C-alpha angles and dihedrals in degrees: 000000000000118000116230122216126200134194092230142001088255091060089052097052101035126092094215138021088244092056090048092053092049092050092048091054094046091048092053092048093048090049091050093050092047090051090050091052092050094044090054094045093233126167116228090258092051092046091049092054092047093047097043097244138101125272093249088058089055089050089055090047092050090052091053095246093162094164089068093063133064121216088246093054093048092050090049090052090050091051090053087055093048091248121145133196105237106180134021116187116202122192124189120223111233114239098021 
């Protein structure tokens, strides 16, 4: 049996490279929002109010349920919190 290796966990669990990229981005955004909530010492109810969502949505966010959030929704939540994306690094795959 041949062992497969992957660049990231997202590559291992995704059906396509496009899906893996989307999950990587959502994971980074969810992590950033969760760090913001913790840094500010907010309860889930307080975070929900600040981010413009319901408390159950914050619970999903806290549990890392990235599939429940679109990139657009996560960016909107970040904007509610006054967070900004500063750098985006794009790398091209050779031969594509």
